[in-house]
N, C-alpha and C positions, 0 to 999 in steps of 0.2 A: 840217142833218143832222149838222154837226160837233158840235153840242151834244149830240146823241143818241148819237153814237158814242163809246164809252168809250176807244177806243184812243189818240186824241190826248191825252186827259187823263192817261192812264197814262204816256205818253211824257214829257209835261211834268213830271209828278211825279218821274219817274226822273231827269230832268236836274237838278232842283232839290235833291233830297235824296240824298246818297250812301248806298248800301245797306251795311248791316252784316252781312247774311246772305250767302246764296249769290247771286252775280251771274249775269246772263244769260250765255249761252255766248259771245256775241260780245265780251263784256267780259273774259273770263277768259284774258288773254294775258300776264299778269305772271309773272315768274320766281319760283321757289320761295324764293329768298333775299330777296325783297322783301315777303314776307307779313307780316313783323314790323311794317311801317308800318301795316298795317290794324289790328293789335292795339293799337299806340300811339294810334290814333285814338279808341279807346274809353277811354282813360285820361286823367287830368287833366294828364299831361305833354305832351299833344298840343297844339301851337300852330300854327294854320294861317296866322297873320299874319306869322310870321317866316320865317327862312331854313330850309332843309331840315335843317341841322345842329342845330336846336333841338328836333327831334322827340324825340330821345333824350338822356338825361342823359349817357350815355357813348357813344362811337362817332364815326366820321368821317362827313362828308356824302357822299351819293351823288349822282351826276348826275341831273338832272330827266328825267323821261320823259313821254311824251305822256299816259299814263294818269293821271298825278298831277294834271293840270289838271282832269280830270273830277271829282276828289274835292274841289275847292274849293267852298265854299258859295256859293250864288247868293242875291242879295237877294230877300227874300220880302216880299210885301205883306200877308201874313196877320197877324192880331193875336195869334197863338199865341206860346208861349214860344220864345225864341231859344236853340237848343242850342249855337251856336258863337260866343257872345259872347267877346270878348277877356278872358282871365283877368286878374284884378287881381294886380299885383305885391305880394308880401309885403314890407312895410316892415321893415327891420332895426331892432330895438329897441336903442338905444344903452345899453350897460351902464355902470353907474357905475364910476368908476375904483376898482379894488380896491387895497388897500394892498399894497405889495411884500412878498414873503415874506422874513422875516428869515433871515440865513445860519444854516446848521446848526452847532450848537456843535461844537467840536473833540472834546469828550468823547464826544458821540454818534457822531461819525464813527469815532473809535477803537473804540468799543464795537461798532459795526456791522462794522468790519474784523475785530475779534476773533471775532465770531460767524460771520462768513463764513469766516474761516480755520478755525474749529472745525468748521464743516459740511464744508468741503473735506477736512479731516483725517479726519473720520468716514467720509466717502464713500471716501476712499482706503483706510482700514482695512477697510471693508466689502468693497471690491473685492479687497483682498489676502487677506482671509479666504476669500472665495469661490474665489479662485484656488488657495489652499492646500488648501481642502477638495476641490476638483476633482482636484488632483494626488494628494491622499491617497486619494481614492476610486479613482483609477486604479491606484495602487500596491496598494491593498487588494484590488482585483479580481484583479490579477496574482498576489498572494500566495495568495488563495483558490483560484485555478485550479491553482497549483503544489501546494498542500497536497492538493487533491482528487485530483490525478493520483498523488501519492505514496501516498495512502491506498488508492486503487484498485489500484495496482501491488502494494503490500504485501499487501492482502487476497487478490489473485489468487495471489500467491506462497505465502501461508500456507495458504489453503483448498485449492488445487489440488495443491501439491507435498507438504505435510505430511500424514501420516496422522492419523486421528482420535484416536489415542492417544499421539501423539508430543508432546514439549514444544517450545515455541517458543524460538528463540534469544534470548538476553538483549538483544543489540544491536538486533535487528529489533523486538522487543517494545517496547523503550524508544522507538525512533523512531516506531513506530506510535502509541504513547500520546501523544507530543508533538503529532503532526499531528492526531490525533483531538481533542485538547483545543483546538487552534486552530479546527478546523471547528465544534466545539460553541459556542465563543464567537462565531463568525460565523453560527451557526444554519444551517449548510450540511451537517451530517453526515448528515441524512436523505436526501441525494441519492445516497449510496452504496447499493449493492445490499442490500436488506433480508435476503434469504436468506443472503448471505455474512456479514452482521453477526450474524445469529442463530447461524450455524455457528461464527463466531469466539467468541461468548460461551460456547458449550458447550466449546470447546477451552480457553478461559481458565479455566474451572472446574477442569479437570485440572491446569493449571499452579498453581492455588491449592492443590489437594490435595497437591501435591508437598511442602509444608511443614506441612500440617495433617492430623492423623489423623482417624479416624472419630468420635472424641469431641469434636472441635473444639479439641484441644490442640496446642501447637507442638511439633514434633519436635526432639529433641536439645537440650532446654533446659539440661541439665547441661553439655553441651559449650559452649554459648553463654556460660554464666555462669562457666566455668572460666578461669583465667589461666595454665594450664600451657603452657609453651613448646613442649612436645612435640606439642601438638594444634593448632599454628598453621596448618598447611596445611588440616587438616579444617575449622577455623573459617572460613578464607577461602572454601572451597567452600560451606560452609553459608550464609555471608553473601551470596554470589552467588545462591543459591537463594531467600533471603529477598527480595532486591531484585527478582528476576524475578517472584516471587509477588505482591509489592506492586504492581509495574507491571501485572500481569495483572488484579488486583482493581480497580485504578484505571481501567484501560481498559474493563473490563466495566461499571462504574458510569457512566463517561462516556457510553458508548453508550446505556445505559438512561435517563439523564437528559437526553439531547440533545433538541433541538426536533423534534417529530413523529417520535419514536423508533418503530421498527417493533415491533408487538405481539409478534411471534414471538421478539424478543430479550429480552423480560421473563421471565426464568427465575428462579423463587424459590430454587432450590437454589444458584445462583450468588450471589444476594443474601445468603443465609444464610452461605455459605462466606466471602464477603467480610467480613461482620460478624465472624465468628469470627477471621479473620486479623487484622483491625484491632484487636480486643480483645487478642489474644495479643501482637501487636507492641508495643502500648502497655505491657502489663504486663512484658514480658521484654526489650524493647529500648529503648524511648523513656524510660520512667520511671527505670530504673537509670542511664542515661547522663546524665539531666538533674539528678537529685536524689541527693545523697550519702546522705540518710537512707533512701531507698528501696533504694539499692544496699547499704547496710550491713545493712538488715533482711533481706536474702536470704542470710544465713549468714556474712557477713564481719564480723569484729570491728573496732572502731575502731582498736585498736592493732596490727592485723595489717598487715604490710608484704608485699604480694604481689610476686612476681618481675615485673619490668618486661619486657615483650616488646620485642624489637628492632623499631622502626618501627611498633609496634602503635598508638601514640597517634594518629598522622596517619591511618592506614588506618581505625581505628575511628571517628574523628570524621567521616571522609568518608562511609562507608556509613551511619552513624547519621543524618547530615544528610539523605541521600537517603530513608531510611525515614521520617524526620520529615515531610518534604514530602509523601510519598505518603499518610501517615496523615491529614494535614490535608486533602488532596484527597478522600480517601475519606469523611471525616466531612462535608464540605460536600456531597458527592454524596448521602449518606444523608439529609441535610436536605431537599434538593430531591426526593428519591424519596418521602419520607413526605408532603411537601406535595402532591404531584401524584397519588400512587397510594395504595391501601390495601394494607398489608402484613399478614401473619399475625401473631398476637399473640406467637408465640415469637420472631420476629425483632425485633419492637418491644421486647419485654422485654430482649433481649440488647443492643439499641442504647441503651436507657435506662440500663442498668447501666454500659455502656462509657462513655457520655458523662458520667456522674457522677463517675467516678474521677479525671479529670485535675485537678480543682480542689483536690485535696489533695496535689499534687505541685508543687514549685517549679521555675521556669525553663522552662515550656512555654506561653508566652503565646498563641501562634498556635493551638495545639491547644485551649486553654481557650476562646478566642473562638469557634472553630468548634463546640465542644461546647455553648456557650450557645445557638447557633442550633438545633442538633439537639434539645436538651432542651426548649427553648421550643416548637418545632414539635410534639413528642410531647405535651407538657403541654396544648397548645391543642386538638389533634385527638382524643386518646384520653383521655377522662375517667376511665376505669378505672385508668389508670396514675398519676394525680396523687398519690394517697395513697402509693404505693410510692416515687415520686421524692422527695417531701418526707421520708418516713421514712428513706430511704437517705442523703440529705444530712445529716439531723440525727444519724444514727448515726455518721457519719465526720467530724463537724464538729471534733472535737478534733485532727484531723490537719491542720488548716489551717496554712499557713506562718506563722510567728510575726511576720514583718516584711514590709513592702511593698517591692517593687522594680519596675523598669520591665518585667520579664518576667511579672509576675503581676497587673498593675494596668491599669485603664482610665483614660485621661487625660481629665479634665474641662476643665482649662485649662492654662496654662503652668506653674502651680505647684501644682495640685490633682490628686490621683489617688484613686481608690477601688479596692478589691480586686475582682478578677474574680468572686469568690464573691458579693459584694454585687450586682454587675451581673446575675449569674444569677438571684438571688432577685427582683430588680426586674423582670427580663424575664419570669419565670414569672408573677408577679402581673399584669403588663400583658397577657400573652397570653390570659388567660381572657376578657377583654371582646371581644365580637364584635358588629359592627354589621350589622343585616339588610341584604340587598341591596336596591337601589332597584328598585321594581316599576313596570312600565309597563302601561298599558291596551292594549286592542286598537287604539285610535287612535294609539298611540305616545306619548301624554302620560304624564307621571310621576304615579303615584298618591300620594295623601297617606298619611302614616304612620297605621297603625291601632293599636287598643288592644293587639293581639297584639305589635306591635313595642315598645310601652311596657313590657309585661310581660316580654318577652324580654330587653331591655336591663337592666331592673331586676334580673332573675334573674342576669344575668352579673355585675353589680356585687356582689350578695350572695355569689355564688360566689367572686369575687376577694377580698372581705373575709374570707370564711370561711377561705381558705387563708392569708391574711396573719395572722389570729388564731392559726391552728394552728401555724404556724412560729414566730411570735414568742413565744407562750406556752410552747411546748416548749423553745425556746432559752433563754428567761429562767429557767425552772425548773431548768435545769442549773447555774445560777450560785449554787450553795450551797456552804457550807464542807465539807459531807459528801461532795461529789462526788469521784470518783476523779481527775478531771482539773480543771484550773483553767480554767473557761469564762468567768470574769468579764472577763479581759483581752480575750478574743476577742469577747465581746458588746460591750464598750466600743469596740473598733475597728469593729465592725459599726454601732454607733450613730453614730460619727463619720462613717462613710461615708454613712449615710442623711442626716445633717444637711448634708454637703457636696453631696449630690445634690439636696437640696431646692431647688425653684424652678429647676431646670435643665430646658431644653426637652425633652431626650431622656428624662427619667425622671419622668413625672407620678405614678407609683405611689409615689414616695418620700413624698409628702404623705399618701397614704392609709395607708401603713405607720406613719408617725409619729403620725397620729391614733389608729390602733388601739393602738399601743404606749403612748401617753399614758394611755388608758383602762385598759390592763392594769397599768401601773405604779401608778396611783392605787389600783386595787382590791387590788393585791398588798401595798403597804406599809400600807394601812389595815386589812387583815385580820390578826387575831392568830393565825390558824390556820397561817400559813406560818412557816418558819424565820426567826429574827431576822436572820441573815446575808443572806437573800434580801430581806427587807424593807428593810434598810439599803442594799443595792445598788440596789433599785428606786427608793428616794428619791434616791439619788445620780444615777441616770440621768434621773429627772424634773427634777431641778435643772439638769442640763445642757441638756435640751430647753427649759426655761423661759428660761434665760439666752440661748439661741440665738434664741428668739422675740423677746426684748426687744432684743437686739443688732441683729437685722434691722430692727426697727422704727426704731431710732435711725439706722441707715444710710440707709434709704429716706426718712426724714423724717416728722415727725409732723403736718405741715401738709397738710390735704386739698386746698388750693388748688394745692400743688405737683403732686399727682397729676393734677389737672384740666389744668394747663398742660402737663404731660408727655404726657397723653393726646392733647390737641389737636396737639401737635408730632409725635407718632408717627403719628397718622392723616393729618396733612398729608404726612408723608414717604411714606406708603403711596400716597396719591392722586397725589403728585408722580411716584413711580416708575411708576404705572400710566399716567399721561399720556405719559411718555417724550418730553417736549419739552425739548430742551436750551436753548432760549431763555427758558423760563419761570423764575420765581423761586419758591422755597418759600413765602415769605411771601404770595404772591399766590393761593395755593390757598384756595378758599372751602369751608369745612365747616359753614357756618351752617345749611344746609338738611338736614344729616344728623341723624337722630334718635339717641338714645342707643343704641337697639338696632342701628341700622345701623353706628354706630361700633364696637360690640362685634363685629359680624360682620366688619368690616374687620380688626380685630385677630386674630380667630380664623382667617380665611383667610390672613393674612400669616404667622401662626405655623405653620400647616400647610405653607405654601410653604417656610418656613425648614427644616422637617423633611424635606421632599421633596428639597431641594437637597443635604442632607447624606447622602442615602440612596444606597447602592451597588446594584448589580444584584441580588445574592442576599442582601442584608441585610434581615432581617425586623424589626429593632428599630424602625426608623422607622414601619413599617406598624402594629406593635402600639401604639406611642406615639400615633399618629394615631387609631387606633380607641379607645384609652383616653380621649383628650381628647374626642373626639366623643361617646362614651358618657357621660362625666361631665357635659358640658354638656347633653346630651339629658335625662339623669336630673334635673338641676337644673330644667330647663324644665318637666318633668312634675310635679315636686314643687311648684314655684311655682303651676302651674295648679291643682293639687289644693287648695292653701291658698286661692287666690282663689275656687274653687268652694265651699269650706266657708264662707268669709266671705259669699259671695253668698246661700247658703242661710240663713245666720243673719239677713241683712237681710230676706229674704222672710218670715221668721217674725215680724218686728216690724211694728207698725202704722204703716206709712209712707203718705204721700199718693201719689196716682197719679203726680204729676209726679216725685216723688223715686224712685218705683219705676222709672219710665221711664229716668231718668238712671242709676240703678244697673244696669239691664238693658243699656243701651248701653255703659256702662263695662265690664261683664263680657264682652260680645260682642267688644269691642276687645281685651281681654286674651286671649280664646280665639283670635281671629284671629291676633294677634301670636305666640301660642305655637305654633299650627299652622304658621305660616310659618317660625318658628325651627326646629321639628322637621324640616320638609322641607329646610331649608337644611343642617342637620347631617347628615342622611342622605346628601344629595348630597355633602357635604364629605368623607365617608369612603368614598364609592363608588370602586371600583377603576378603573373607566373614567375617572371624573373625575380621580382621582389621576394616571392616566397622561397625561391631557391637560394637567393643571397641571404635571407634570414636564417635558413637552415645552416648555411655555410658559416655565417658569423657566429651563430650559437654554438656550433661544433668546434670551431677554431678558437673563438674568444679573442681574436686579434682585430682591434679597431683602433682608430686614431685617438690620441689623447685629447682632452678638452682644449688645451691651448693650440694644438695643431689644427683642430677643427675650426676654432674661432679665427685663426690666421688664414685658413683656406677660404672661409667665407669673405674675409676682408680682401684677400688677394684677388679672388674672382670678381669682386665688385669694384676693384680699384679703377677700372676704366669706364665705369658707368656714369650716368648723368649726375647722380647725387654726389658722388665722390669728387667730381670735377666742378662743383657748384660754388666753391668757396669764393673765388675771385668775382663771380657774378653777384653774389649776395653782398660782398664787401663794396663793390662799386655802387650798388643801389643805396647802401647806407651812407656812403660818402657823398653821393649826389644829394641826398636829403639834407645833409649838413649845410651845403653851400647853396641850396635852393631858397626860394622865397616862401617856404612853408611857415606855418605858425611857430611861435617860439617853443611851444610844448613839443612839437614834432622834432625840431632841431635839438632840443635838450635830450629827448629820448634817443635820438640818433647818436649823440655824443656819448651817452651812457652805454649804448650798444657797442660803440667802437672801443670804449674803455674795457668792456668785458672781453672783447676779442683780443686786445693787446695783453690783457692779463693772462689769457691762455697761452699766448706766444708773443714774446717781445720782439721777435724778428719781423713781425708784421710792420713795424715802423720803417723797415728798409724797403718796403714796396714803393715803386715809383708813383703809383696812383695816390698813395697816402701822402707822400712828400709833396707832390704837386698840389694836392688839396690844401695842405698846410701853407704852402707858399702863396697860393691865391688868397687865402683868408688873411694872411699877414699884409 
């Protein structure tokens, strides 16, 4: 019966094999902390033959329990596999004796110590900068809060206590103007009450009208220009009114140009009155005080000895200085106002005339630089005023100061300066070029440039070239012996400034203007319809340009391998700065995988970063220079693509085999793809959002190109352009004039130009054209 009863068999099987699943109820008496042993029994680390401490790799042995004996395997007579055979011990493989490590050289140890010390020093500097920044931010927040409270208190005092028709006290207005300028710089002025700001702007207009009549003229001009001692008290009162009116106009413009300015504060009458006041203060206060020529032209003779007022010199210089500062602030605000808003044409015409006059007065450098910003913004935004601006500048060009000084010049380097008038012309030419905004699809991806973008940029460059031709041709044609004024000296100074600005990172338009000027000069001195004095002057100017081209070629070197070596070194420096690894070496940077296009893109991006680093908050010169560079490179890419397209079409018309046609098609597709990528890169390069990001990156890292590398980069990128390749063309024209039947004065001037060229580089004598010319003359 036992053989038929399954219960004894089940019990025997239960005793022989430990259960791994759920045990019967009478077996489940173990503690919760001992369940881990059951888990170990399922792993290779479980060993039933040894001590309990060998069950785990880590942990102490626990006392045996009665239930553990039941888990021991029982001998089995079955022929099946044995699950609990004793595991084989892994034999340790004896490793061969390795050679002992040689001691570290002393030089390596010292180098590591230096690197570690440098890292520690950099970390300390970083922590110190963070601490200083945190302290500065705390002080800045306190200053912002204090200025905000002052402005609110003064606004409440003015708007609530003063009547709508009363004038604001001079001291209160001056203090409010200073605090408002601080809040504008911190971008916090919009937190003030908008209605009170609008009411304040209306009251400020009444303070401006206190010194401006209905026709926009300054009151009591005769009293201001008089030196009579009897009118001293009246002049002092009038000067106080002028200072108060200038503070009122500046404060109104500061409110309108602040961040998120209230719309109700934008009052056109106040803007127009401020422009009238600024123009009148320039004409009757600033110009006479700065330039003796302007002062004498207002009715005072040079030999006149006016009576000296007692203490008038110190007082006059003090209030003139305040007026000068307020005028600079107003002109800067007008620039911001035109950039961000659309003004009526009457006000824009008034501002363009006002900004053109300071360049013909000496000793007002700050006002001239502010006027450059204002005129360039108007020239860029309002196309209808471009002709009037150029015409007005040409009409008054004879009034330019005859000599350069620190107050009317722009500094290029430690020993090179150019006149602010030249800076203005270059800025106007650069401001015409506009890069289309980067377009995004509905998915957020950047769209590729279209044919419309190509046409738009090409049109911008044609417009820029047109105005360069207009100005240069009109200026040059004034340089005749029959002219009432001697313009030849002024044009020569202007040409020297253009040559000094050539290949400077800030002024890419200098190359365009010299290219245009070279063509105009050749056409002028070759044509017999012009006056002989103008032809001689044109040849003289062309000889100067040709000698400059040859001199630059000698300085930069005639060996192309030198340019290739310098290119690799500059690109390595750029990649080294991008890596920002203080332990790396410049020679270890690998640029072998970069294509020629990628190297050029690295140079272009580094040049743009260099311009961004030199840009101030409200300076538009860097923005216009970046747009001009990007547009110039974009146009060159489009022109190269058109040439490749024409060559490809010419190949298709030929009887080529199928394999040759496939190769040509693949080559053309690669050119198209490379051109599209370059155009997309250039559009992104000049994008405002991207410029802002790059500016933050450059300010944070502080790694930009050095000045010499930036100048070489500009020269290298322009090495294959028209002007850099014009030396041989200009030289042939000069040689042709020597052997032609021109007048003796023309041939004499041509020989002098040739001597000037040979003086810059004696190797010119080896040119076959020159040798042939000399043989023909002999």
